[in-house]
Legacy VTK file of the C-alpha trace (Angstrom):
# vtk DataFile Version 3.0
C-alpha trace
ASCII
DATASET POLYDATA
POINTS 461 float
19.497 -52.898 27.313
19.669 -50.838 24.213
18.551 -50.340 20.732
15.101 -51.367 19.428
14.797 -53.454 22.516
14.887 -50.331 24.741
12.696 -48.400 22.314
10.011 -51.418 22.869
10.593 -51.190 26.584
10.051 -47.384 26.305
6.578 -47.801 24.541
5.344 -50.641 26.594
6.064 -48.194 29.676
4.121 -45.335 28.229
1.274 -47.651 27.427
1.491 -49.278 30.999
1.474 -45.783 32.516
-1.246 -44.228 30.812
-3.790 -47.675 31.245
-2.707 -47.457 35.079
-3.914 -43.614 35.255
-7.013 -43.853 33.256
-8.271 -47.268 33.451
-7.131 -48.684 36.701
-7.424 -45.460 38.772
-3.994 -45.510 40.191
-2.990 -42.016 41.155
-0.885 -40.553 38.745
2.257 -39.850 41.400
2.310 -43.678 41.969
1.787 -44.686 38.539
4.784 -42.328 36.933
7.233 -43.196 39.964
6.317 -47.143 39.254
6.712 -46.939 35.869
9.862 -44.824 35.993
11.545 -47.371 38.413
10.748 -50.519 36.168
11.763 -48.561 33.029
15.139 -47.625 35.039
15.435 -51.792 35.776
14.781 -52.597 32.156
17.142 -50.147 30.746
20.146 -51.467 32.875
20.635 -48.369 34.814
23.055 -49.432 37.568
21.660 -49.726 41.300
24.348 -47.647 42.636
26.759 -45.108 41.619
29.681 -46.387 39.331
32.917 -45.137 38.615
35.078 -46.101 35.480
37.900 -43.859 34.112
36.769 -41.264 36.675
33.841 -40.863 35.211
30.639 -41.228 37.620
27.367 -42.763 36.455
24.447 -42.356 38.705
22.574 -45.397 40.061
18.959 -45.640 39.762
18.159 -44.101 43.109
20.213 -40.953 42.413
18.871 -40.698 38.871
15.457 -40.563 40.363
16.259 -38.209 43.016
17.957 -36.040 40.498
14.870 -35.893 38.211
12.624 -35.089 41.230
14.354 -32.245 42.690
15.431 -31.029 39.280
11.950 -30.488 38.473
11.188 -28.472 41.497
14.380 -26.533 40.890
13.243 -25.509 37.519
9.170 -24.998 37.931
8.177 -25.749 41.474
8.713 -21.917 42.655
7.182 -20.736 39.802
3.997 -22.648 39.991
3.506 -21.700 43.536
4.129 -17.806 42.735
2.081 -17.827 39.899
-0.723 -19.753 41.802
-0.659 -17.320 44.417
-1.033 -14.356 41.975
-4.171 -16.403 40.413
-5.795 -16.518 43.765
-5.066 -12.881 44.623
-6.849 -11.915 41.102
-9.731 -14.326 41.947
-10.405 -12.855 45.493
-10.311 -9.267 44.525
-12.360 -9.353 41.871
-9.298 -8.414 39.446
-9.867 -11.403 37.271
-13.353 -10.057 36.612
-12.186 -6.823 35.660
-9.458 -8.314 33.353
-12.154 -10.494 31.747
-14.386 -7.580 30.965
-11.560 -5.705 29.424
-10.809 -8.804 27.220
-14.548 -8.982 26.162
-14.442 -5.362 25.409
-11.300 -5.847 23.072
-12.853 -8.645 20.657
-16.331 -8.844 21.569
-18.634 -11.298 23.949
-19.232 -13.657 20.833
-15.495 -14.668 20.655
-14.027 -15.788 24.321
-12.337 -18.650 22.960
-10.324 -16.333 20.270
-9.529 -13.905 23.020
-7.967 -16.258 25.370
-6.239 -18.151 22.792
-4.628 -14.986 21.346
-3.715 -13.755 24.929
-1.967 -17.006 25.584
-0.074 -16.707 22.394
1.183 -13.114 23.311
1.990 -13.761 26.928
4.014 -17.164 26.291
6.243 -15.253 24.124
8.467 -14.108 26.892
6.918 -16.506 29.693
7.096 -20.418 30.076
3.652 -21.665 28.650
3.562 -23.495 32.271
3.533 -20.534 34.407
1.885 -18.488 31.585
-1.177 -20.830 32.306
-1.352 -20.609 35.928
-1.050 -16.789 35.708
-3.770 -16.879 33.142
-6.154 -19.248 34.498
-8.311 -16.839 36.608
-8.929 -15.174 33.558
-10.164 -18.125 31.923
-12.355 -18.904 34.736
-13.830 -15.713 34.745
-14.794 -15.606 31.197
-16.053 -18.806 31.433
-18.552 -17.506 34.221
-19.052 -14.282 32.051
-19.734 -15.839 28.618
-21.259 -19.443 29.731
-18.782 -20.835 27.191
-17.154 -24.334 27.458
-14.472 -24.380 30.433
-12.856 -27.260 28.440
-12.701 -25.097 25.182
-11.449 -22.410 27.134
-9.076 -24.413 28.846
-7.731 -25.843 25.370
-7.764 -22.564 23.566
-5.792 -21.146 26.299
-3.187 -23.717 26.697
-2.624 -24.217 22.791
-2.127 -20.356 22.446
0.311 -20.707 25.099
2.042 -23.261 23.767
2.467 -22.459 20.141
4.684 -19.213 20.643
6.372 -21.128 23.585
8.185 -23.604 21.246
8.026 -20.849 18.017
8.898 -17.452 18.806
12.017 -16.112 20.632
12.870 -15.096 23.528
11.956 -18.236 25.307
14.888 -20.498 25.385
14.008 -23.481 23.156
13.737 -21.157 19.760
16.686 -19.237 20.945
18.885 -22.264 21.837
17.934 -24.077 18.435
18.753 -20.727 16.430
22.082 -20.753 18.001
22.830 -24.222 17.334
21.684 -23.892 13.490
23.775 -20.777 12.933
21.249 -18.062 13.086
21.632 -17.099 16.686
22.626 -13.642 15.350
19.696 -13.059 13.103
16.518 -13.484 15.953
14.341 -11.214 14.331
14.208 -13.489 11.031
13.175 -16.158 13.770
10.463 -14.308 15.266
9.040 -13.178 11.882
9.260 -16.509 10.751
7.740 -17.563 14.058
4.640 -15.556 13.817
3.846 -16.564 10.169
4.219 -20.152 11.309
1.992 -19.518 14.232
-0.931 -18.656 11.570
-1.918 -22.488 11.115
-2.112 -23.937 14.473
-3.868 -20.596 15.847
-6.526 -21.385 13.504
-6.272 -25.299 14.204
-6.172 -24.628 18.017
-9.312 -22.077 17.504
-11.560 -24.721 15.763
-10.215 -27.768 17.701
-11.365 -25.972 21.289
-14.516 -25.087 19.920
-15.018 -28.625 18.775
-13.850 -30.732 22.182
-15.493 -28.307 24.188
-19.052 -30.024 23.039
-17.275 -33.296 23.413
-15.864 -33.171 26.848
-16.905 -31.367 29.982
-14.917 -30.581 33.137
-15.790 -30.479 36.657
-16.907 -26.715 36.053
-18.849 -27.337 33.263
-20.952 -30.139 34.760
-24.196 -29.355 36.642
-24.116 -30.273 39.842
-27.413 -29.401 40.822
-26.432 -26.164 42.709
-27.675 -22.493 42.176
-24.815 -20.821 40.025
-24.676 -17.213 40.573
-24.910 -14.985 37.459
-21.913 -12.552 36.688
-23.871 -9.765 37.946
-24.259 -11.386 41.265
-20.556 -12.256 41.141
-19.480 -8.985 40.879
-21.779 -7.688 43.445
-20.138 -9.652 45.960
-16.831 -7.885 45.383
-18.556 -4.501 45.643
-16.112 -1.872 43.474
-14.026 -4.032 40.962
-10.201 -2.597 40.879
-9.080 -0.383 38.407
-7.558 -1.892 34.931
-4.015 -0.987 35.642
-3.713 -2.537 39.110
-6.237 -5.319 38.057
-3.506 -6.460 35.462
-0.259 -5.374 37.091
0.384 -8.752 38.854
0.370 -10.252 35.513
1.802 -7.441 33.275
4.758 -6.645 35.378
6.162 -10.102 35.730
5.971 -10.401 31.818
7.426 -7.141 31.198
10.251 -8.019 33.517
10.944 -11.502 31.762
11.143 -9.560 28.603
13.368 -7.152 29.692
15.407 -9.799 30.918
15.590 -11.784 27.636
16.465 -8.428 25.843
19.219 -8.115 28.060
20.593 -11.452 27.510
19.950 -11.116 23.609
21.724 -7.959 23.672
24.578 -9.016 25.995
24.084 -6.051 28.225
26.815 -6.114 31.065
27.954 -4.527 34.190
25.147 -3.400 36.938
22.476 -2.944 34.055
22.746 -6.160 32.678
23.181 -8.037 36.126
20.216 -6.350 37.336
17.746 -7.087 34.445
18.959 -10.282 34.170
18.232 -10.765 38.056
14.936 -9.381 37.800
14.160 -11.393 34.611
14.621 -14.549 35.551
10.735 -16.289 36.330
11.286 -16.952 40.026
12.211 -13.267 40.665
9.629 -11.832 38.088
7.046 -13.932 39.529
7.930 -12.631 43.292
7.547 -9.043 41.921
4.336 -9.842 40.765
2.972 -11.601 43.866
3.899 -8.161 45.491
1.919 -6.357 43.232
-0.884 -9.005 43.989
-0.534 -8.128 47.728
-1.041 -4.651 47.045
-4.039 -5.401 45.071
-5.366 -7.318 47.996
-4.519 -4.433 50.421
-6.385 -2.098 48.193
-9.513 -4.402 48.219
-9.193 -4.302 52.152
-8.569 -7.826 52.323
-5.114 -7.981 53.468
-6.258 -9.507 56.605
-7.100 -13.231 54.728
-3.586 -13.204 53.069
-2.467 -15.999 55.447
-5.447 -18.240 54.671
-5.417 -17.467 51.123
-1.744 -18.573 51.038
-2.535 -21.723 52.995
-5.208 -22.656 50.893
-3.218 -21.998 47.572
-0.292 -24.000 48.839
-2.634 -26.890 49.801
-4.371 -26.938 46.094
-0.935 -26.383 44.578
0.942 -29.362 46.511
-0.586 -32.117 44.453
0.016 -30.801 41.159
3.507 -29.919 42.264
4.402 -33.738 42.993
3.126 -35.073 39.984
4.738 -32.578 37.993
7.726 -33.940 39.902
7.062 -37.553 39.188
6.986 -36.769 35.451
10.603 -35.014 35.811
11.392 -38.727 37.128
10.471 -40.324 34.262
11.821 -38.020 31.954
15.339 -38.255 33.974
15.271 -41.852 33.633
14.424 -41.933 29.763
17.372 -39.523 29.221
20.212 -41.379 30.969
18.599 -44.834 29.671
20.515 -44.564 26.215
17.211 -43.974 24.091
18.463 -40.353 23.182
21.524 -41.881 21.936
19.914 -44.766 19.959
18.115 -42.087 17.987
20.982 -39.935 17.654
22.997 -42.769 15.996
20.153 -43.908 13.748
19.225 -40.087 12.485
20.640 -40.569 9.078
17.992 -43.271 8.091
15.683 -40.321 8.195
17.802 -37.837 6.375
15.364 -38.316 2.836
12.527 -36.681 4.220
14.042 -32.864 4.460
11.848 -30.439 6.640
9.745 -33.227 8.082
12.820 -35.106 9.562
13.594 -32.557 12.400
9.658 -32.486 13.046
9.905 -36.306 13.633
13.026 -36.221 15.677
11.664 -33.563 17.989
8.277 -35.351 18.234
9.958 -38.510 19.345
12.018 -36.882 21.752
9.191 -35.026 23.156
6.968 -37.862 23.640
9.834 -39.621 25.162
11.194 -37.715 27.853
8.280 -34.856 28.374
10.188 -31.165 27.946
9.475 -29.531 25.001
12.611 -27.190 25.413
14.933 -30.355 25.873
13.459 -31.591 22.625
13.883 -28.626 20.893
17.690 -28.081 21.926
18.497 -31.723 21.604
16.941 -32.009 18.173
18.995 -28.814 16.802
21.997 -30.354 18.205
21.410 -33.254 16.539
20.663 -31.343 12.955
23.557 -28.878 12.877
26.070 -31.154 11.234
23.290 -32.348 8.843
21.827 -29.168 7.731
23.898 -28.898 4.499
23.046 -32.693 3.513
19.520 -31.966 4.349
19.413 -28.645 2.054
17.971 -26.589 4.771
21.381 -24.308 5.440
19.890 -21.245 3.931
18.953 -18.495 6.762
15.384 -18.536 5.642
15.340 -22.479 5.535
17.437 -22.884 8.862
14.678 -20.613 10.341
11.921 -22.928 9.269
13.901 -25.862 10.483
13.568 -24.204 13.981
9.763 -23.882 13.406
9.620 -27.535 12.613
11.410 -28.628 15.477
9.346 -26.512 17.501
6.182 -28.126 15.773
7.494 -31.453 16.655
8.295 -30.742 20.369
4.372 -30.117 21.019
3.740 -33.753 19.830
2.565 -35.231 22.020
2.384 -33.674 25.589
1.327 -36.455 27.967
1.947 -37.641 31.620
5.800 -37.160 31.549
5.056 -33.309 30.675
4.937 -31.097 33.424
2.553 -28.568 31.127
-0.228 -31.522 30.906
-0.663 -31.484 34.885
-0.555 -28.015 34.903
-3.357 -27.959 32.448
-5.421 -30.703 33.557
-5.466 -29.746 37.180
-6.080 -26.292 36.833
-8.669 -27.017 34.111
-10.376 -29.261 36.484
-10.027 -32.366 34.064
-9.106 -35.909 35.041
-5.873 -37.072 33.464
-8.323 -39.562 31.230
-9.738 -36.307 29.875
-6.432 -34.513 29.698
-5.516 -37.329 27.058
-8.800 -36.426 25.008
-8.336 -32.689 25.178
-4.782 -31.547 25.575
-2.863 -34.465 24.470
-4.997 -34.691 21.413
-4.754 -31.036 20.880
-1.219 -30.718 21.084
-1.159 -33.870 18.110
-3.720 -31.483 16.080
-1.418 -28.448 16.432
1.810 -30.096 15.713
0.411 -31.609 12.642
-1.170 -28.148 11.452
2.254 -26.618 12.153
4.348 -28.845 10.023
1.889 -28.402 7.075
2.053 -24.776 7.410
5.548 -25.099 7.660
6.132 -27.359 4.790
3.888 -24.889 2.589
6.214 -22.009 3.629
9.388 -24.180 2.326
7.625 -24.168 -1.136
7.183 -20.413 -1.119
10.589 -19.672 0.376
LINES 1 462
461 0 1 2 3 4 5 6 7 8 9 10 11 12 13 14 15 16 17 18 19 20 21 22 23 24 25 26 27 28 29 30 31 32 33 34 35 36 37 38 39 40 41 42 43 44 45 46 47 48 49 50 51 52 53 54 55 56 57 58 59 60 61 62 63 64 65 66 67 68 69 70 71 72 73 74 75 76 77 78 79 80 81 82 83 84 85 86 87 88 89 90 91 92 93 94 95 96 97 98 99 100 101 102 103 104 105 106 107 108 109 110 111 112 113 114 115 116 117 118 119 120 121 122 123 124 125 126 127 128 129 130 131 132 133 134 135 136 137 138 139 140 141 142 143 144 145 146 147 148 149 150 151 152 153 154 155 156 157 158 159 160 161 162 163 164 165 166 167 168 169 170 171 172 173 174 175 176 177 178 179 180 181 182 183 184 185 186 187 188 189 190 191 192 193 194 195 196 197 198 199 200 201 202 203 204 205 206 207 208 209 210 211 212 213 214 215 216 217 218 219 220 221 222 223 224 225 226 227 228 229 230 231 232 233 234 235 236 237 238 239 240 241 242 243 244 245 246 247 248 249 250 251 252 253 254 255 256 257 258 259 260 261 262 263 264 265 266 267 268 269 270 271 272 273 274 275 276 277 278 279 280 281 282 283 284 285 286 287 288 289 290 291 292 293 294 295 296 297 298 299 300 301 302 303 304 305 306 307 308 309 310 311 312 313 314 315 316 317 318 319 320 321 322 323 324 325 326 327 328 329 330 331 332 333 334 335 336 337 338 339 340 341 342 343 344 345 346 347 348 349 350 351 352 353 354 355 356 357 358 359 360 361 362 363 364 365 366 367 368 369 370 371 372 373 374 375 376 377 378 379 380 381 382 383 384 385 386 387 388 389 390 391 392 393 394 395 396 397 398 399 400 401 402 403 404 405 406 407 408 409 410 411 412 413 414 415 416 417 418 419 420 421 422 423 424 425 426 427 428 429 430 431 432 433 434 435 436 437 438 439 440 441 442 443 444 445 446 447 448 449 450 451 452 453 454 455 456 457 458 459 460
């Protein structure tokens, strides 16, 4: 199957998957894996490996295995280490200390703004998935501290992280797009345009978070009839809270390491220095260092004896998230080898007449189809590279705005085949159905707000 029938099969599969999860209460892991298998059959992926002219085409079983293992390779360890860091912050009172520091910075009346901006800054060097895991304990502490909606705080944090993740280098997507479009040597311009392009979606994220927090409740929002401890009572349980530096070090150190690693790659440092910073800047190693600082934090709170139990409990919580996330990777892999991306590429010329909206729409289609924002960004940039002149987008400023338009499209829409959807819904204590109403809808709002702002910028520049 190919062409329009394949596109129709994809749309039907997404509808079936969403209905299975939200209406018929089939576990997301089984729903996504089942839909992936059926879509693979419908797309005509061979049942076993085929070799034609020395070119090997993977069979459906191997495609599923590659999608599952590939997800664990890219994000599995990062999620585990990030969750451990988060647990250390919770158990030692460090999260509460950080919440106090944020409140003092922006005021008690603006917790949504505080967590939104915190996420936006953190995700410039850090993947949004691991950024959410790292910052989630602060979000939870702020919810307890201010009594604000948990859903509002979840959406504000996730969207703040998402905006800079798809728009501002040194995250891989924007860097790859800038290189493909010929402005890889002018990343400072891309970063500056990315900051400006962030304004519209940040404003939209703030107001949408405030709005949706009144409409949807998460598990930790709902009144269970139990006595809820006050913030002061919570602080007393920890005794003396850690100092600010010690409290922030498990988060700050990995961020700094990843930022230095990104600078090393951009500056093309070589030799031992380049190798060292490149190694320390990888998310897995950076978060390993953050975990060591977390262990030091645990020791300073005289809770090192709880280390084994904390680790064990964290792994039990993270396990389901990992498996559902890997299932989403399977669906993305099936779609990527099904021919859908090739069909979109072959018909790209139809959309040339719509200018800056073309990269937005193309990235949005690819994002919704296979789940990864980074893949959507880099794939779209590769398609657009030979078309920039025809689209009238070949000046440095317009090329940078095209990177932003691609990033905007790569936000639309985050749903069940996106690992970030599952990270946000699970750590935000929401059901998948509520995740569609909050996170998925928020990504649509942000994408539209972003492209409107970018279109206005094209009129100015």
